[in-house]
C-alpha positions, 0 to 999 in steps of 0.5 A: 571322329571324336576327340580334341586331336588325333581324330583320324587320318587322311590320305594326302593324295585321295583324301580318304579318311579313317580312324587312327585304330582303323589304319591297319585295316584300310585298303592299301591301294591309292586311290581307292577303288570306286564305291569304297571311298565312303563307308555306309551311313548307319550304326551297328546296334549290337555294339553301338558303333557308327553314326546314326544322324548328324546336322546343324540345329539350334540350342538356347544361348547362355541365359535361356530361351529368352536370350535367343538361339545359337547354332550348334552341330549335333552328332548321334554316334556310339549311343551318345548325343554330342552338341558342338558349338560353332568355332571361330568360323561359324560354319565349322563346329568346334572340336570340343563338345559343349553337351554330351548325353549318353543314350544308354543311361537309364534316365535318358529321356527325349520328348516333345515340348509344351508351352510351359517348357519354353514359355519364352519361345514364339508359338510358331517355333514350339512344333519344331522343338524337342528336349533331351534330359537326364536325371542323375541317380541320387540327385532327383532335383538335378536335371541335365537338359538341352532344348533343340530347335530344328528347321521344322516339325518334320525335321523334329520328328526325324530326330525324335524317331532316331533317338527313340529307336536308339534308346530301345536298341541300347536297352537290348544291346550288349553294351547296356548295363547299370551305371558304375558310378552314382552321384549324390547331392550333399549341400547347395550354396544356399545352405553352405555359403562357403561352397561359393569359394571352395577350392579343396575338400577332404573327408575327415570321418563319416560325419566331418568334412574339411573345406578350404577356401580363400579365407581359411580352413573349415570343418563341416559337422554334418551330424550337428549341421555346424561349420567351424573355422580354424586359423586366422592369419595362419591359414589362408587360401587353402587350395589343397587338403590331404588326410594321412589318417595313420599319422594323424595329420592333415596336409595343407597347401595354404598361403595368401601370396606365396603358398607353402605346405603346412602340417596340422595334427588332427588333435588340434581340431579338438582345441580349436586353436591351431596357431601353436601346433601348425607346422610349416614345412621349410623350403616349400614357399612358392609351391604349386602342388603336393602329393602324398603316398606310402611305402610300407609303413612310411608316408612321404610328401612330395612337393613341387616348387617351380622346377624342383620336387622336394621329398619329405618323409613323416616321422614321430619327431617334434617337426613330424617330417624330414627331407629325404631328397631334392629333384631338379628338372629342366622344366616347370613341374606340372603334375605329381603322382606317387606310384609304388616306390616312385614319384612320377613327375609330369612336365611339358611333353613328358613324364619321368619316374624318380625313386622316393628316397634313393638317388637312382637314375630317372626313368623316362616314360616317353621314349625319344625313339618311339615315333608313335609318341612323336606328336607329344613332343612336337605339340608340347602337350601339358602333362596332367596325370599318370596312372600305374596299371597291371602291377606296374607293367603299364602306365597311362599318361594323361595329357591335356588332349589325349591319354596314351598307354606306355610300358616301363621303358616308355614305349607305346604298349597299346594302339588305343588312345583315350580321347577327351571330348572337351578340355579336362580340368582334373583327373582321379583314379579309382581302380580300375576306372579313370575319372576325367573331369571335363568342361562338358561332363564327367567321363569315366573310362575302364583302364583295362579295356580303354573303353568309355563306359559312363558319362555323368552330364554335369557341366562345369564340374570341378573336383575338390578332393584328390580321389575325386569323390567330392566335387562342386558343380555350378551347372545348377542354380544354386551351385552344389556339392556332390559326392561321387562313388562306385555304386557297389561301395559303401558310403564313406560319409553320412549323406545329410538328409537335406532337401534342395528346397531347404534354404537354412544356412549353416554359418561358420563360427570359431570355437576354442572348445572341441566342436565335435564334442559339443552339442549344438544347443537349440534355442528354446530346447534347453531343459528347465529344472523342476521346482523345489520345496513345492507346497500346495496352499490353495487353488486359485481360479475358476477351473476345477481344483487339483487334488493335492494327493495326485500331484508328484512330490518335488523330490522325485522331479529331475532337471530333465523332467518336462515342466508344464504350466503352473497349476496356480499363480497364487501358489507359485508366488508363495513358493518363490517367497518361501515361508519367512522370506523377505517378502513374506508379508507382501505375499500374504497380503497378495494371497488375501487379495487373490481371495478377494478377487476370486470370481466365486466370492465376488458379489454382483456389482462389487467395487473393484477400486475399493478392494484396491484401496483396502489392501493398499494397491494402486489400480491400473486396470486388471492387468496391473497390480502395483503396491506403494513401492511400484512392485 
């Protein structure tokens, strides 16, 4: 039995237990006839239903094996491995799973360990340890791994045999298939330090990302590997970003203390200065969240301010917005979603639909007369997200512990429930899949079949974008930025070809010119213009003389030409002075002096100092030739 709540039902008389969806098939007599009180222990290998094995094991404490081991309860069920840490009662496992491994995953591996795998474990413990691991597609350097310590070597072999057999069965099962979603690593905090405090992000175009943190708004140029900061005191603590491409606007939730909604034209990023063009939406101070949606060709922004929801529509006026309506609620607003021509508002123990621009009466999605939904009101569950499916005929209401299906009237439409396996932090919907970001993993559900179809075992995963495609994970060291998408979809961004071992940092800078149009000039790479009025006078040095006829004409050289080493130091000095220049006499003397120093013309035992004196130079060694003026 899984989930944070509503795991099953128990008869108060005979203590018979069953799943919620199995209660209609339970034997109606009480107590149960002998032999039927417990189902057979095993698993249906064709459908992956059932428990293969379970028991207490040990896993490393936070910080690794060197910190020691702690107890955990392991359950192998439905082709998955769940690890539950103890609750307050050390003998009772927590209902929340700390690790989840999907045996159906093509990258799932289970094996014995070597001394190198557990260098801090005692030699006597190694025969009783095995490890489970999973490498995510697109992230070869990121491994989700768990070390498991059993009581002895025999117990370890039993776990290994069970998991290996299930892996073989999973490959032949009708439930086995290619993963629906893939994960790609983009940057680590070693490369992009702003990720340490990133609170939000959005895709601007295939080469640019917008990132918000406590210090302001940043634009990441992935093609040029540049990070540009916009705003100073005007934009601080950007906790939410949304792009409205059709209107050329960026919607921000920002503010150091009392946050408010700001509208920023995309064109403002070209100048780098946003102070004079940043639009602050009135009446939105103290807001907690916003959402954007379109109805026809008109875009709307719905803003949650405590117990009110303000609805604005985007126009072409100077302020770019106009208030359409204000909705008051008895409780604090907990979530917002634009569904069709309605805004779905979530509050304690319920959701309601309100029309975007008219004053039609609200439609409750949790009906008071539906007794099957009484547990929602009884437990005062926080309302976190809502999804519209089947052309508006059904809704999935996502609370903090469960997801339920209801119809337009607010009555339960299906018996199935979506049970999260650890506390959710955020939700995203990419039709027809619901992405649930939990503390232990990313759980993906098919909303049409209500089946849990994929698990991405990234712990401490936090969604940064509204559609869930950008997320940060602190599971690895250093933390990383991830791009999540459907396998069959094309990349919405150009993934940088960076290795996790590359620690070159992309540092933030402020520019007033268009950072997207500027090319990042690398030191030492700037082109040097070619020489002008070049005339070959005489070859100097012991090397073979160059043929002047083979040398290119200076007029054919361009600034883009590659400039090589000068063929003659003496000739270069003559060019710099030029005929009749202010230093022509000195250059002429130096030419004569160069002739005197020519190796071919010096006689054996020549007095170098006498040559210096002859031409009026001070001798300071062969590396220092100075005239009377110190030149």
